[in-house]
C-alpha positions as a Markdown table, in Angstrom:
| # | Residue | x | y | z |
|---|---|---|---|---|
| 1 | Unk | 87.5 | 45.3 | -106.4 |
| 2 | Unk | 85.6 | 42.5 | -104.8 |
| 3 | Unk | 84.9 | 39.5 | -106.8 |
| 4 | Unk | 81.9 | 37.3 | -105.8 |
| 5 | Unk | 78.8 | 35.6 | -107.6 |
| 6 | Unk | 76.0 | 37.7 | -108.0 |
| 7 | Unk | 72.7 | 37.6 | -110.0 |
| 8 | Unk | 73.7 | 40.9 | -111.7 |
| 9 | Unk | 76.9 | 39.7 | -113.4 |
| 10 | Unk | 78.6 | 40.1 | -116.6 |
| 11 | Unk | 77.5 | 36.6 | -117.5 |
| 12 | Unk | 74.4 | 38.1 | -119.1 |
| 13 | Unk | 76.5 | 39.8 | -121.8 |
| 14 | Unk | 77.9 | 36.7 | -122.7 |
| 15 | Unk | 74.8 | 34.9 | -123.6 |
| 16 | Unk | 74.3 | 36.7 | -127.0 |
| 17 | Unk | 77.8 | 35.7 | -128.1 |
| 18 | Unk | 77.3 | 32.1 | -126.8 |
| 19 | Unk | 73.9 | 31.7 | -128.4 |
| 20 | Unk | 75.4 | 33.0 | -131.8 |
| 21 | Unk | 78.0 | 30.4 | -131.7 |
| 22 | Unk | 75.9 | 27.6 | -130.6 |
| 23 | Unk | 73.2 | 28.3 | -133.2 |
| 24 | Unk | 75.1 | 29.4 | -136.0 |
| 25 | Unk | 78.3 | 27.7 | -135.5 |
| 26 | Unk | 77.3 | 24.2 | -137.1 |
| 27 | Unk | 76.3 | 26.1 | -140.3 |
| 28 | Unk | 79.8 | 27.1 | -140.9 |
| 29 | Unk | 81.4 | 24.2 | -142.8 |
| 30 | Unk | 84.5 | 25.6 | -144.5 |
| 31 | Unk | 87.5 | 23.5 | -143.5 |
| 32 | Unk | 89.6 | 26.7 | -143.5 |
| 33 | Unk | 87.6 | 27.7 | -140.5 |
| 34 | Unk | 86.5 | 24.6 | -138.7 |
| 35 | Unk | 89.5 | 22.2 | -138.8 |
| 36 | Unk | 91.7 | 21.4 | -135.9 |
| 37 | Unk | 94.0 | 19.1 | -138.2 |
| 38 | Unk | 96.6 | 21.8 | -138.6 |
| 39 | Unk | 97.2 | 22.9 | -135.2 |
| 40 | Unk | 99.3 | 21.3 | -132.3 |
| 41 | Unk | 97.5 | 19.9 | -129.5 |
| 42 | Unk | 98.9 | 22.3 | -126.9 |
| 43 | Unk | 97.6 | 25.2 | -128.9 |
| 44 | Unk | 94.1 | 23.6 | -129.1 |
| 45 | Unk | 94.3 | 22.9 | -125.2 |
| 46 | Unk | 95.5 | 26.3 | -124.5 |
| 47 | Unk | 92.7 | 27.9 | -126.8 |
| 48 | Unk | 90.1 | 25.9 | -125.0 |
| 49 | Unk | 91.1 | 26.5 | -121.5 |
| 50 | Unk | 91.3 | 30.3 | -122.1 |
| 51 | Unk | 87.8 | 30.0 | -124.0 |
| 52 | Unk | 86.3 | 28.3 | -120.9 |
| 53 | Unk | 87.8 | 30.8 | -118.6 |
| 54 | Unk | 86.8 | 33.9 | -120.8 |
| 55 | Unk | 83.2 | 32.9 | -121.0 |
| 56 | Unk | 82.8 | 31.4 | -117.3 |
| 57 | Unk | 84.8 | 34.4 | -115.4 |
| 58 | Unk | 82.2 | 37.1 | -116.3 |
| 59 | Unk | 79.9 | 35.0 | -113.6 |
| 60 | Unk | 82.1 | 36.8 | -111.0 |
| 61 | Unk | 82.1 | 40.3 | -112.6 |
| 62 | Unk | 79.5 | 42.7 | -111.5 |
| 63 | Unk | 77.4 | 44.6 | -113.9 |
| 64 | Unk | 78.5 | 48.1 | -113.5 |
| 65 | Unk | 77.3 | 50.4 | -116.5 |
| 66 | Unk | 76.6 | 53.4 | -114.5 |
| 67 | Unk | 79.3 | 55.9 | -114.5 |
| 68 | Unk | 81.5 | 57.2 | -117.6 |
| 69 | Unk | 83.7 | 54.0 | -117.8 |
| 70 | Unk | 80.6 | 51.8 | -117.6 |
| 71 | Unk | 78.6 | 53.7 | -120.4 |
| 72 | Unk | 81.9 | 53.5 | -122.5 |
| 73 | Unk | 82.0 | 49.9 | -121.9 |
| 74 | Unk | 78.6 | 49.2 | -122.8 |
| 75 | Unk | 78.8 | 51.0 | -126.1 |
| 76 | Unk | 82.0 | 49.1 | -126.9 |
| 77 | Unk | 80.2 | 45.9 | -126.0 |
| 78 | Unk | 77.2 | 46.7 | -128.2 |
| 79 | Unk | 79.2 | 47.8 | -131.2 |
| 80 | Unk | 81.7 | 45.0 | -130.9 |
| 81 | Unk | 79.0 | 42.4 | -130.7 |
| 82 | Unk | 77.4 | 43.9 | -133.9 |
| 83 | Unk | 80.8 | 43.7 | -135.6 |
| 84 | Unk | 81.4 | 40.3 | -134.4 |
| 85 | Unk | 77.9 | 39.1 | -135.8 |
| 86 | Unk | 78.7 | 41.0 | -139.0 |
| 87 | Unk | 81.9 | 39.1 | -139.6 |
| 88 | Unk | 80.0 | 35.7 | -139.5 |
| 89 | Unk | 77.5 | 36.9 | -142.0 |
| 90 | Unk | 79.7 | 36.4 | -145.2 |
| 91 | Unk | 80.5 | 33.0 | -144.1 |
| 92 | Unk | 77.0 | 32.1 | -143.7 |
| 93 | Unk | 75.5 | 33.8 | -146.8 |
| 94 | Unk | 78.4 | 33.7 | -149.2 |
| 95 | Unk | 81.0 | 30.9 | -148.2 |
| 96 | Unk | 82.5 | 31.0 | -151.7 |
| 97 | Unk | 82.9 | 34.7 | -152.1 |
| 98 | Unk | 86.3 | 36.4 | -152.5 |
| 99 | Unk | 85.9 | 38.0 | -148.8 |
| 100 | Unk | 85.1 | 34.6 | -147.4 |
| 101 | Unk | 88.1 | 33.0 | -148.9 |
| 102 | Unk | 90.6 | 35.9 | -148.0 |
| 103 | Unk | 93.0 | 35.9 | -144.9 |
| 104 | Unk | 91.0 | 38.9 | -143.5 |
| 105 | Unk | 87.9 | 37.4 | -144.1 |
| 106 | Unk | 88.6 | 34.0 | -142.4 |
| 107 | Unk | 90.3 | 35.7 | -139.4 |
| 108 | Unk | 87.7 | 38.3 | -138.8 |
| 109 | Unk | 85.4 | 35.9 | -136.7 |
| 110 | Unk | 88.4 | 35.0 | -134.7 |
| 111 | Unk | 89.6 | 38.5 | -134.1 |
| 112 | Unk | 86.3 | 40.6 | -133.5 |
| 113 | Unk | 85.3 | 38.9 | -130.4 |
| 114 | Unk | 88.0 | 40.9 | -128.6 |
| 115 | Unk | 85.8 | 44.2 | -129.1 |
| 116 | Unk | 82.6 | 43.1 | -127.0 |
| 117 | Unk | 85.1 | 41.1 | -124.6 |
| 118 | Unk | 86.9 | 44.3 | -123.8 |
| 119 | Unk | 83.4 | 46.0 | -123.4 |
| 120 | Unk | 82.7 | 43.5 | -120.7 |
| 121 | Unk | 86.2 | 44.4 | -119.1 |
| 122 | Unk | 85.1 | 47.9 | -119.1 |
| 123 | Unk | 81.7 | 47.5 | -117.8 |
| 124 | Unk | 83.1 | 45.2 | -114.9 |
| 125 | Unk | 86.0 | 47.7 | -114.4 |
| 126 | Unk | 88.3 | 44.6 | -114.3 |
| 127 | Unk | 91.3 | 44.9 | -116.6 |
| 128 | Unk | 92.6 | 41.5 | -115.8 |
| 129 | Unk | 89.6 | 39.9 | -117.8 |
| 130 | Unk | 90.7 | 42.1 | -120.7 |
| 131 | Unk | 94.0 | 40.4 | -120.7 |
| 132 | Unk | 92.3 | 37.0 | -120.5 |
| 133 | Unk | 90.1 | 37.9 | -123.3 |
| 134 | Unk | 93.1 | 39.1 | -125.3 |
| 135 | Unk | 95.0 | 35.9 | -124.7 |
| 136 | Unk | 91.9 | 33.7 | -125.6 |
| 137 | Unk | 91.6 | 35.9 | -128.9 |
| 138 | Unk | 95.4 | 35.6 | -129.7 |
| 139 | Unk | 95.3 | 31.9 | -129.3 |
| 140 | Unk | 91.9 | 31.3 | -131.3 |
| 141 | Unk | 93.5 | 33.5 | -134.1 |
| 142 | Unk | 96.8 | 31.5 | -134.0 |
| 143 | Unk | 94.7 | 28.4 | -134.4 |
| 144 | Unk | 93.2 | 30.1 | -137.5 |
| 145 | Unk | 96.4 | 31.1 | -138.9 |
| 146 | Unk | 97.5 | 27.6 | -138.7 |
| 147 | Unk | 94.7 | 26.7 | -141.0 |
| 148 | Unk | 95.4 | 29.5 | -143.3 |
| 149 | Unk | 99.2 | 28.4 | -143.6 |
| 150 | Unk | 98.2 | 24.7 | -144.1 |
| 151 | Unk | 95.7 | 25.7 | -146.8 |
| 152 | Unk | 98.3 | 28.0 | -148.5 |
| 153 | Unk | 100.9 | 25.2 | -148.6 |
| 154 | Unk | 98.1 | 23.1 | -150.3 |
| 155 | Unk | 97.6 | 25.6 | -153.0 |
| 156 | Unk | 101.4 | 26.1 | -153.8 |
């Protein structure tokens, strides 16, 4: 696969995810979700570096949703984006609900980005991007688990 900057690249697929985060992210105010205080500096740095790479690298990945793998990738991306958006809704609409306070509810917005990002990897037919996305989601989720562990310790 030849990697080069092209106008028809996978970065277009990142725009809905970025817009969602930029517009709605400030409306999530639960410390269990937003705090960085409970994570070591190296984890925050690793998470941010992989986040930047995960969202910038698609500039170099050509859109390729023709063919079976590309169509599967597009379906995975579309379903994954909807699942990711849906994972935020309880935190935006009912932040004090049982789901929003549960470990699954708190980690869902951190885990679900993997689905559309793997869709991008399939569309681009570039598995190293899928590995990069998985590393980012792993670090992002680990950061969230740090908050859960700290909050559990405060409750006990």
